[in-house]
Steps between C-alpha positions, in 0.01 A plus 500: 500500500333519159470173317569479130250330275583184305432666165608310187707185459624258236569139590817316384496410132638157594178419681689391810551656840690831489876480537538878492283804560524815290337780698380789283435831676311759296544875483295782648137502386531164328412145611619142488301425186713755313838361606406133463507573125879460520471138611393334171815639335715315755320171557693307237833571669356472853260206466508410871436853628182624663437864407323705767384857441316623810314827526638762739299550821376853428252603232612772261182579308308273263670163466839635609699441818795660673763369742485839670378848412724704272359833616856596592795408276787608724772243576387491864134440408589224253725322750236531772228367268707199397581419862132523595387271217777239532354288785191408294712379208742313724205323664362409157840365391542295818150358464550395138844349555363295789193399298714346225789381715748733331794713620601861450753364250202384291351852481567766237336840534405675174369851536391816321521865607369532860536123527874543435526738794324237711716208386832679547389605847387162627708270280828622645361481854365143487673285762585241236607598149253466215616376160491842335316828441406627155382860500341683208461880492555554872732647759675421826364663816680542831845431354685678781317298764602171337864566587408465868296180460598139486391412146498208264642556154295326232599569140303789352415594141359847438339585164381847404386702202715798406188709432307406817292808595380356833819369659802658327777268386732683740328293772651185348850646509456618860374157607784323321760721667349454848462123463856458377628692803312248717667209322190387313551329164297733277462513123306759300350554158363822351257466209551796264188706438277292728259667742352361823459150366667166423618420147586163337871542578419561866277193504775282351768630736263452792429138409871425462572661836232306689606169345864573590437597863283196563774274364769671708293464820417132460750399764445800726387448863 
């Protein structure tokens, strides 16, 4: 099994031991250093959170990484790629939760593009429910297969630009529909005119979502 690299991190603003972990999974061809740039925007409202932005296990040219190759973009290839990459991320999550004495309820997964495909794949299949999944500019893979799996149902927020040329906004609507059919509590936001990126509104909504799901999971097993 490939092992993901630690990448970038940001310690709790409070200076104490982490009470939550925000796991940031980057998109195709990017790296943890890129996605950790979200963390400073959220530290004030999440002062006890440790932000972790690992690099994916596979190189993708230059300083970029990939969770799996995107040489094929068919639904079957995407679902297969996510399934193949999931064990490495699950192992990383388990290791970090154990390291800091935290639970799945103390973990929020924040993701972009290919990272969103990863998080929706593994986040719903974790044995114990995570606090929540926040996906920017991504899509859901293997939706039909999920109906035949025992899944957990963490709250999900999906944010997308209406003018995204890489992952069309129709992917958000398809994911929302499929997740609702599975009984997942999913909310969405479309940023008008935005491309394959995150805007200030998306950042604010994301911060509010993560704060809310951590609070709601405080008493969770």
